C-alpha positions in Angstrom: 27.3 -9.6 114.3 25.7 -12.7 112.0 22.4 -12.5 109.9 21.2 -14.7 108.0 19.2 -13.4 104.9 16.2 -15.6 103.5 13.6 -14.2 100.8 10.7 -16.2 99.3 11.6 -14.4 96.1 14.4 -16.4 95.5 15.1 -20.4 95.1 15.2 -21.6 99.0 18.0 -23.5 100.3 18.0 -27.3 99.1 20.4 -28.0 102.3 21.8 -27.1 105.2 22.9 -23.6 104.2 21.6 -20.0 104.2 20.7 -18.1 101.1 22.9 -15.4 102.4 24.8 -14.3 105.6 25.3 -10.5 106.3 28.3 -9.7 108.4 30.6 -6.9 109.5 28.8 -4.5 106.4 29.1 -7.6 103.7 26.6 -9.6 102.3 28.0 -13.1 101.6 25.9 -15.5 99.4 25.5 -18.9 98.6 26.0 -20.0 94.9 22.4 -19.9 92.7 21.5 -21.8 90.3 18.9 -21.3 87.7 16.1 -22.0 90.0 12.5 -20.7 89.6 11.5 -19.4 92.9 7.6 -19.9 91.9 8.1 -23.4 91.2 11.5 -24.9 93.0 12.5 -26.2 89.4 15.7 -25.3 87.4 14.6 -23.7 84.5 14.8 -25.3 81.1 17.3 -23.3 78.2 20.9 -22.7 77.4 23.4 -21.1 79.4 22.5 -17.8 78.7 18.8 -17.9 80.2 20.2 -20.0 83.1 22.6 -16.9 83.7 20.1 -14.7 83.4 17.8 -16.5 85.8 21.1 -16.9 88.8 21.5 -13.0 88.5 17.7 -12.5 88.8 18.0 -14.6 92.2 21.1 -13.3 93.4 19.4 -9.7 92.6 16.4 -10.8 94.9 18.8 -11.8 97.9 20.9 -8.8 98.0 17.7 -7.0 97.9 16.3 -8.7 100.8 19.5 -8.0 102.6 19.7 -4.4 102.1 22.0 -3.9 99.1 21.7 -4.9 95.5 24.3 -5.9 92.1 25.2 -2.8 92.3 27.4 -3.2 95.5 28.5 -6.4 94.4 32.6 -6.5 94.8 33.4 -10.2 94.0 32.0 -13.0 92.0 32.9 -16.6 91.2 31.1 -18.0 88.5 31.4 -22.1 88.0 30.8 -23.2 84.3 30.2 -26.8 83.7 31.4 -26.1 80.3 34.2 -23.4 79.4 33.0 -23.2 75.6 29.7 -21.5 77.5 31.8 -18.9 78.9 31.2 -16.0 75.7 27.4 -16.7 76.2 27.5 -16.4 80.1 29.6 -13.5 79.8 27.1 -11.4 77.8 24.2 -12.0 79.9 26.6 -11.1 82.8 27.9 -7.5 81.0 24.3 -6.5 81.0 23.9 -6.7 84.9 27.5 -5.5 85.8 27.7 -2.8 83.0 29.5 -0.3 85.2 32.5 -1.0 87.5 32.1 -4.6 87.5 33.2 -6.8 90.3 36.5 -8.7 90.9 35.5 -12.0 89.2 36.6 -15.6 88.7 35.4 -18.2 86.6 36.1 -21.6 86.5 34.8 -24.7 84.8 33.6 -27.3 87.2 33.0 -31.6 86.4 29.1 -31.1 87.6 27.2 -28.7 89.2 23.5 -29.6 91.7 21.0 -30.5 89.4 23.1 -30.9 86.4 22.5 -27.1 86.2 25.2 -25.3 83.2 25.9 -22.4 85.9 26.4 -21.7 89.4 27.3 -18.0 90.5 28.1 -17.0 93.8 29.0 -13.0 95.3 30.1 -11.2 97.9 28.3 -7.4 98.2 28.5 -4.6 100.5 25.6 -3.8 102.6 
């Protein structure tokens, strides 16, 4: 069984994808960037501010699916510049302070809308 997850409390998809898919007890989110769901515009700010917005967006999507950040088992962080790792990690650590999920972090040449960070997660229901 496969269920599409959608909420107005997170940025709307800007392409042919879903905010998340629930399947077989897992929630798979699409990568989220620092878009304010109220304006559908990228927020201003450094990588710390963008990471905070991204994690709030992911939290809203997971809540709409009946889950939450505490049930995340895997995440992938895409950074425009690996020099931003410490700043991103400081914010990320506030959201995953106990029993953090498995994670990969990679530097990429470019991200949608030229943001500094994108994160996707896999969580349990």
